[in-house]
Wavefront OBJ file of the C-alpha trace (Angstrom):
o trace
v 17.430 -10.140 -4.365
v 14.385 -11.643 -3.158
v 11.325 -9.625 -2.133
v 12.428 -8.513 1.234
v 15.764 -6.969 -0.470
v 13.461 -4.845 -3.192
v 11.925 -4.080 -0.635
v 14.437 -2.331 2.187
v 15.305 -0.349 -0.994
v 11.950 0.157 -1.188
v 12.298 1.723 1.883
v 15.403 3.532 1.841
v 13.367 5.603 -1.057
v 10.365 6.644 0.746
v 12.783 7.945 3.737
v 14.491 10.130 1.272
v 11.399 11.437 -0.159
v 11.254 11.498 3.882
v 13.072 13.931 3.796
v 11.776 15.685 0.691
v 8.558 16.576 2.285
v 7.000 14.009 0.667
v 4.603 11.410 1.180
v 7.368 8.458 1.504
v 6.244 6.193 -0.137
v 9.103 4.079 -2.217
v 8.945 1.462 -5.465
v 11.696 -0.188 -7.710
v 11.145 -2.283 -11.101
v 12.844 -6.097 -10.274
v 13.452 -7.550 -14.340
v 15.912 -10.781 -13.564
v 16.965 -9.976 -10.020
v 18.175 -7.244 -10.727
v 16.920 -3.554 -10.534
v 15.384 -2.835 -13.675
v 13.176 0.924 -11.802
v 13.443 2.814 -8.855
v 10.637 5.622 -8.301
v 10.472 7.603 -5.035
v 6.234 10.128 -4.554
v 7.036 13.758 -6.089
v 3.731 14.828 -6.767
v 5.337 17.654 -4.620
v 8.957 18.443 -5.818
v 7.397 18.142 -9.450
v 3.992 19.305 -8.999
v 2.723 16.478 -10.648
v -0.665 14.441 -9.528
v 1.095 11.387 -11.145
v 4.708 11.302 -10.042
v 3.404 8.263 -6.869
v 6.135 6.197 -6.463
v 4.791 3.018 -8.641
v 4.260 5.131 -11.536
v 7.983 6.227 -11.388
v 9.218 2.878 -11.162
v 7.187 1.695 -14.060
v 8.458 4.173 -16.518
v 12.275 4.066 -15.789
v 11.402 0.314 -15.751
v 10.329 1.148 -19.503
v 12.929 3.493 -19.677
v 15.823 0.251 -19.006
v 13.988 -2.270 -20.457
v 13.925 -0.229 -23.786
v 9.383 -1.758 -24.209
v 6.365 -1.319 -22.397
v 5.167 -4.312 -22.085
v 7.108 -5.070 -18.684
v 6.237 -9.079 -18.841
v 9.041 -10.374 -16.513
v 8.642 -7.431 -13.853
v 8.556 -7.661 -10.488
v 6.405 -4.217 -9.396
v 8.161 -3.981 -4.991
v 5.866 -1.217 -3.540
v 6.261 -0.067 0.269
v 2.236 1.067 -0.137
v -0.618 -0.996 -1.702
v -1.065 0.877 -4.884
v -3.934 3.263 -5.666
v -6.352 3.119 -8.763
v -4.713 4.727 -10.603
v -1.600 2.798 -10.226
v -3.172 -0.579 -10.002
v -4.380 0.027 -12.864
v -1.056 1.873 -14.317
v 0.838 -1.935 -14.251
v -2.178 -3.138 -15.398
v -2.068 -1.583 -18.241
v 2.016 -2.456 -18.463
v 1.535 -6.329 -17.706
v 3.915 -6.506 -15.263
v 3.703 -10.498 -13.870
v 3.923 -9.836 -9.883
v 3.452 -7.092 -6.906
v 4.944 -6.836 -3.737
v 3.344 -4.097 -1.065
v 4.545 -3.878 2.241
v 2.167 -2.318 3.667
v -2.143 -1.831 3.000
v -3.015 0.847 2.216
v -7.235 1.081 3.737
v -8.755 4.428 2.071
v -7.319 4.308 -1.047
v -5.971 0.247 -2.652
v -6.467 -0.610 -5.227
v -5.248 -3.687 -4.900
v -7.256 -5.918 -2.045
v -7.857 -2.959 0.238
v -10.811 -0.729 -1.792
v -11.266 -2.993 -4.793
v -8.811 -5.777 -6.497
v -7.418 -4.493 -9.977
v -4.525 -6.770 -9.976
v -7.166 -9.419 -9.689
v -10.591 -7.775 -12.219
v -12.139 -10.929 -14.766
v -13.013 -7.556 -16.956
v -9.556 -6.446 -17.630
v -7.760 -7.478 -20.468
v -4.570 -8.749 -17.601
v -4.425 -9.886 -13.774
v -1.148 -10.196 -11.654
v -0.380 -11.366 -8.212
v 0.092 -9.965 -5.767
v 2.573 -10.826 -2.091
v 0.633 -9.020 0.768
v 2.183 -7.045 3.388
v 6.796 -8.256 2.570
v 7.987 -5.594 5.640
v 5.017 -3.840 6.250
v 5.076 -2.552 9.745
v 8.259 -1.199 9.229
v 6.647 0.013 5.487
v 4.340 1.008 8.002
v 6.414 2.816 10.607
v 7.550 5.093 8.454
v 4.384 6.621 7.480
v 2.945 7.004 10.970
v 6.523 8.342 11.266
v 5.932 11.616 8.814
v 1.930 12.118 9.253
v 2.907 12.253 12.736
v 5.486 14.377 12.266
v 3.237 16.443 10.658
v 0.557 16.761 12.512
v 3.321 19.265 15.352
v 4.385 20.671 12.521
v 0.853 21.369 11.404
v 1.429 21.594 8.583
v -1.428 22.210 6.291
v -1.419 20.179 3.302
v -0.597 17.520 4.847
v -1.023 16.657 8.160
l 1 2 3 4 5 6 7 8 9 10 11 12 13 14 15 16 17 18 19 20 21 22 23 24 25 26 27 28 29 30 31 32 33 34 35 36 37 38 39 40 41 42 43 44 45 46 47 48 49 50 51 52 53 54 55 56 57 58 59 60 61 62 63 64 65 66 67 68 69 70 71 72 73 74 75 76 77 78 79 80 81 82 83 84 85 86 87 88 89 90 91 92 93 94 95 96 97 98 99 100 101 102 103 104 105 106 107 108 109 110 111 112 113 114 115 116 117 118 119 120 121 122 123 124 125 126 127 128 129 130 131 132 133 134 135 136 137 138 139 140 141 142 143 144 145 146 147 148 149 150 151 152 153 154 155 156
């Protein structure tokens, strides 16, 4: 599975999140070219501040592979991970991260900070940025535009 194909799957998950009223972020975890974990934002549905797409994909990958060390795993996500998620990727020891849209307000793999390359941490991984960035950004823009027009005070 190519990075773009994996990002298309992550985008489908982001659209599912949007339809459920969640901020539209989707993620997949790949091992040896196959999907071993999927996640989409579920914070509102689960009433859980940690229910981010990346964390859910990583948790499922760990269950699927039967181990918490995710060496050999690539995580593909539609939006640059926050500090919590980037930290989890470091701790899980993923091999690689593929990001769609940058997050200048909360991104922690290049925008505000870069936990993926911090030499003080015990693990580092390469990041491929901008895969289907326009489509990933459009899903987010459309979601927040609709929220503003609908005057949802919790989101917009």
